[in-house]
C-alpha positions as protocol buffer text, in pm:
chain_id: "A"
residue {
  index: 1
  type: MET
  ca { x: 9419 y: 4712 z: 7280 }
}
residue {
  index: 2
  type: LYS
  ca { x: 9674 y: 4522 z: 7485 }
}
residue {
  index: 3
  type: ILE
  ca { x: 9972 y: 4443 z: 7262 }
}
residue {
  index: 4
  type: SER
  ca { x: 10207 y: 4152 z: 7312 }
}
residue {
  index: 5
  type: PRO
  ca { x: 10517 y: 4111 z: 7094 }
}
residue {
  index: 6
  type: ASN
  ca { x: 10470 y: 3732 z: 7116 }
}
residue {
  index: 7
  type: LYS
  ca { x: 10135 y: 3727 z: 6931 }
}
residue {
  index: 8
  type: PHE
  ca { x: 10036 y: 3744 z: 6566 }
}
residue {
  index: 9
  type: TYR
  ca { x: 9822 y: 4032 z: 6439 }
}
residue {
  index: 10
  type: TRP
  ca { x: 9614 y: 4105 z: 6134 }
}
residue {
  index: 11
  type: LEU
  ca { x: 9762 y: 4405 z: 5956 }
}
residue {
  index: 12
  type: ILE
  ca { x: 9521 y: 4594 z: 5732 }
}
residue {
  index: 13
  type: LEU
  ca { x: 9675 y: 4867 z: 5517 }
}
residue {
  index: 14
  type: ARG
  ca { x: 9425 y: 5116 z: 5372 }
}
residue {
  index: 15
  type: VAL
  ca { x: 9499 y: 5391 z: 5123 }
}
residue {
  index: 16
  type: GLY
  ca { x: 9179 y: 5565 z: 5022 }
}
residue {
  index: 17
  type: ASP
  ca { x: 8941 y: 5292 z: 4901 }
}
residue {
  index: 18
  type: TRP
  ca { x: 9221 y: 5037 z: 4844 }
}
residue {
  index: 19
  type: GLU
  ca { x: 9286 y: 4777 z: 5115 }
}
residue {
  index: 20
  type: LYS
  ca { x: 9545 y: 4504 z: 5167 }
}
residue {
  index: 21
  type: LYS
  ca { x: 9527 y: 4249 z: 5450 }
}
residue {
  index: 22
  type: GLY
  ca { x: 9823 y: 4056 z: 5588 }
}
residue {
  index: 23
  type: ARG
  ca { x: 9975 y: 3930 z: 5911 }
}
residue {
  index: 24
  type: CYS
  ca { x: 10256 y: 4052 z: 6132 }
}
residue {
  index: 25
  type: ASN
  ca { x: 10422 y: 3971 z: 6462 }
}
residue {
  index: 26
  type: HIS
  ca { x: 10673 y: 4124 z: 6707 }
}
residue {
  index: 27
  type: LEU
  ca { x: 10444 y: 4429 z: 6722 }
}
residue {
  index: 28
  type: THR
  ca { x: 10536 y: 4717 z: 6954 }
}
residue {
  index: 29
  type: ILE
  ca { x: 10379 y: 5061 z: 6967 }
}
residue {
  index: 30
  type: ARG
  ca { x: 10514 y: 5349 z: 7173 }
}
residue {
  index: 31
  type: GLU
  ca { x: 10500 y: 5727 z: 7191 }
}
residue {
  index: 32
  type: LEU
  ca { x: 10759 y: 5921 z: 6998 }
}
residue {
  index: 33
  type: LEU
  ca { x: 11034 y: 6076 z: 7208 }
}
residue {
  index: 34
  type: PRO
  ca { x: 11066 y: 6457 z: 7185 }
}
residue {
  index: 35
  type: GLU
  ca { x: 11399 y: 6429 z: 7002 }
}
residue {
  index: 36
  type: GLU
  ca { x: 11241 y: 6188 z: 6749 }
}
residue {
  index: 37
  type: ARG
  ca { x: 10960 y: 6437 z: 6678 }
}
residue {
  index: 38
  type: GLU
  ca { x: 11214 y: 6711 z: 6635 }
}
residue {
  index: 39
  type: ALA
  ca { x: 11421 y: 6496 z: 6398 }
}
residue {
  index: 40
  type: LEU
  ca { x: 11113 y: 6427 z: 6183 }
}
residue {
  index: 41
  type: GLY
  ca { x: 11051 y: 6799 z: 6146 }
}
residue {
  index: 42
  type: PRO
  ca { x: 10745 y: 6930 z: 5961 }
}
residue {
  index: 43
  type: GLU
  ca { x: 10707 y: 6600 z: 5773 }
}
residue {
  index: 44
  type: SER
  ca { x: 10578 y: 6435 z: 6092 }
}
residue {
  index: 45
  type: ARG
  ca { x: 10237 y: 6607 z: 6052 }
}
residue {
  index: 46
  type: GLY
  ca { x: 10163 y: 6581 z: 6424 }
}
residue {
  index: 47
  type: ALA
  ca { x: 10276 y: 6218 z: 6456 }
}
residue {
  index: 48
  type: THR
  ca { x: 10263 y: 6089 z: 6813 }
}
residue {
  index: 49
  type: HIS
  ca { x: 10349 y: 5717 z: 6798 }
}
residue {
  index: 50
  type: VAL
  ca { x: 10586 y: 5474 z: 6633 }
}
residue {
  index: 51
  type: ALA
  ca { x: 10494 y: 5112 z: 6550 }
}
residue {
  index: 52
  type: ARG
  ca { x: 10750 y: 4839 z: 6481 }
}
residue {
  index: 53
  type: PHE
  ca { x: 10660 y: 4496 z: 6348 }
}
residue {
  index: 54
  type: PHE
  ca { x: 10779 y: 4208 z: 6132 }
}
residue {
  index: 55
  type: ASP
  ca { x: 10557 y: 4144 z: 5828 }
}
residue {
  index: 56
  type: PHE
  ca { x: 10734 y: 3823 z: 5716 }
}
residue {
  index: 57
  type: GLU
  ca { x: 10945 y: 4017 z: 5464 }
}
residue {
  index: 58
  type: ALA
  ca { x: 11123 y: 4271 z: 5683 }
}
residue {
  index: 59
  type: TYR
  ca { x: 11101 y: 4464 z: 6006 }
}
residue {
  index: 60
  type: ARG
  ca { x: 10897 y: 4779 z: 5952 }
}
residue {
  index: 61
  type: GLN
  ca { x: 10887 y: 5101 z: 6147 }
}
residue {
  index: 62
  type: ILE
  ca { x: 10603 y: 5343 z: 6080 }
}
residue {
  index: 63
  type: VAL
  ca { x: 10522 y: 5677 z: 6240 }
}
residue {
  index: 64
  type: GLY
  ca { x: 10171 y: 5815 z: 6279 }
}
residue {
  index: 65
  type: THR
  ca { x: 9889 y: 5912 z: 6512 }
}
residue {
  index: 66
  type: ILE
  ca { x: 9656 y: 5671 z: 6689 }
}
residue {
  index: 67
  type: ARG
  ca { x: 9312 y: 5745 z: 6544 }
}
residue {
  index: 68
  type: GLU
  ca { x: 9111 y: 5462 z: 6704 }
}
residue {
  index: 69
  type: GLU
  ca { x: 9184 y: 5220 z: 6983 }
}
residue {
  index: 70
  type: ASP
  ca { x: 8966 y: 4977 z: 7175 }
}
residue {
  index: 71
  type: GLU
  ca { x: 8993 y: 4621 z: 7305 }
}
residue {
  index: 72
  type: GLU
  ca { x: 8962 y: 4474 z: 6952 }
}
residue {
  index: 73
  type: HIS
  ca { x: 9178 y: 4691 z: 6728 }
}
residue {
  index: 74
  type: LEU
  ca { x: 9412 y: 4987 z: 6691 }
}
residue {
  index: 75
  type: VAL
  ca { x: 9426 y: 5221 z: 6391 }
}
residue {
  index: 76
  type: LEU
  ca { x: 9739 y: 5424 z: 6318 }
}
residue {
  index: 77
  type: ASP
  ca { x: 9677 y: 5720 z: 6086 }
}
residue {
  index: 78
  type: MET
  ca { x: 9972 y: 5801 z: 5860 }
}
residue {
  index: 79
  type: GLY
  ca { x: 9812 y: 6104 z: 5693 }
}
residue {
  index: 80
  type: GLY
  ca { x: 9713 y: 6131 z: 5329 }
}
residue {
  index: 81
  type: GLU
  ca { x: 9426 y: 5878 z: 5365 }
}
residue {
  index: 82
  type: LYS
  ca { x: 9674 y: 5605 z: 5464 }
}
residue {
  index: 83
  type: THR
  ca { x: 9605 y: 5396 z: 5775 }
}
residue {
  index: 84
  type: TYR
  ca { x: 9734 y: 5077 z: 5934 }
}
residue {
  index: 85
  type: GLU
  ca { x: 9490 y: 4872 z: 6141 }
}
residue {
  index: 86
  type: PHE
  ca { x: 9611 y: 4603 z: 6381 }
}
residue {
  index: 87
  type: ARG
  ca { x: 9383 y: 4328 z: 6515 }
}
residue {
  index: 88
  type: GLU
  ca { x: 9480 y: 4023 z: 6716 }
}
residue {
  index: 89
  type: PHE
  ca { x: 9504 y: 3715 z: 6495 }
}
residue {
  index: 90
  type: ARG
  ca { x: 9274 y: 3441 z: 6619 }
}
residue {
  index: 91
  type: GLY
  ca { x: 9335 y: 3129 z: 6410 }
}
């Protein structure tokens, strides 16, 4: 999925069977730097990417592994059955 920080995105948080849908903007996703992985230590659970976004309450930064990605959506796996899905918001 091509990400632009100037667009709005659907943000779908899933924990097990529970799901919450919202919107966000200023989304950026990048690979973790080696020193960031080292700083996370064993708690990182193999995390590879960091996502930053504004969810209309605060800027958030989450760390996880990209589980799915195609032209329509991106799913970031946080471990423990918790995932964040991002989809472009289209009116």
